[in-house]
C-alpha positions, 0 to 999 in steps of 0.5 A: 621033658626037652633038657632046655625046659628042665634047665629054665624051670630050675633057673626061675628058681634059682632066680627067685631065691636069689630076688629073695637073699639080694632084695628080701634078705632071707625075710618072711615079713615085710616088717622084718625087712631094712628100711636103709637107703644108703648108695656107694658107688665107690669100687672096694671102699670103705663098705667091705671095712669091717673093724679095720679088716677086708670083709672077704666074706661079703665079696666070697658071697656075692661071687658065689651066688651068681656063679650058677647064673653062668652056669645057668646061660651058659645052658640055656644060650648058644653056644658063643652067646657067654658075653650075652650071659654075663652082660644079663647077669651085670644086668640083674644084679644092678637091677637089683641094687637099684631096686634095693635103693628104690624100694630103700631095702637096703645098701646099693652098692657098685662092689656088688654088682662087679663082683656078680659079674664075677660069678657070672663070668666065673660060673660061664668058663665054668660050664664052657670048661664043663661043656668040652671036658664033659662032651654031651654028658654035660648036660646031664650031670649038669642039669643032676646036680643043680636038682639036688642044689635047687632040692637043697636051697629050697631045703635050706630056705624052709629051714630060714622061714622055720626059724624066722616064723 
């Protein structure tokens, strides 16, 4: 199997997982989905405040969940297509936030789009830096790590499904 085919398959699994996490909120049943339609267009506004404190965990989670987007995108795109990958990450995030609003499945928040995009930027930069350091071996190393990570991610998903059943 060609390395881009394997990476593309891992990327597809990752995208499905992101949809499950962001849009479906780890839900395995339509009845368990939130029926909330809310939108926040003020970046880093009140929605990030919990008991008067900034919710750093939510900020970090929104950045971290899109780091693989930038890495996979960087691996699959042409060498100098980092900007395109970042725009695709922003577009995918905006698409998910818009769907949340249209389907009344959660709060749509511009801060999430900004942080998801930042995650994609970090992922692209990590891939470019690692590629520079490791050269051709970078593909193999990242594919092994991504495969292990994907298996772990799927294992967590199965555990969540079992505990929610």
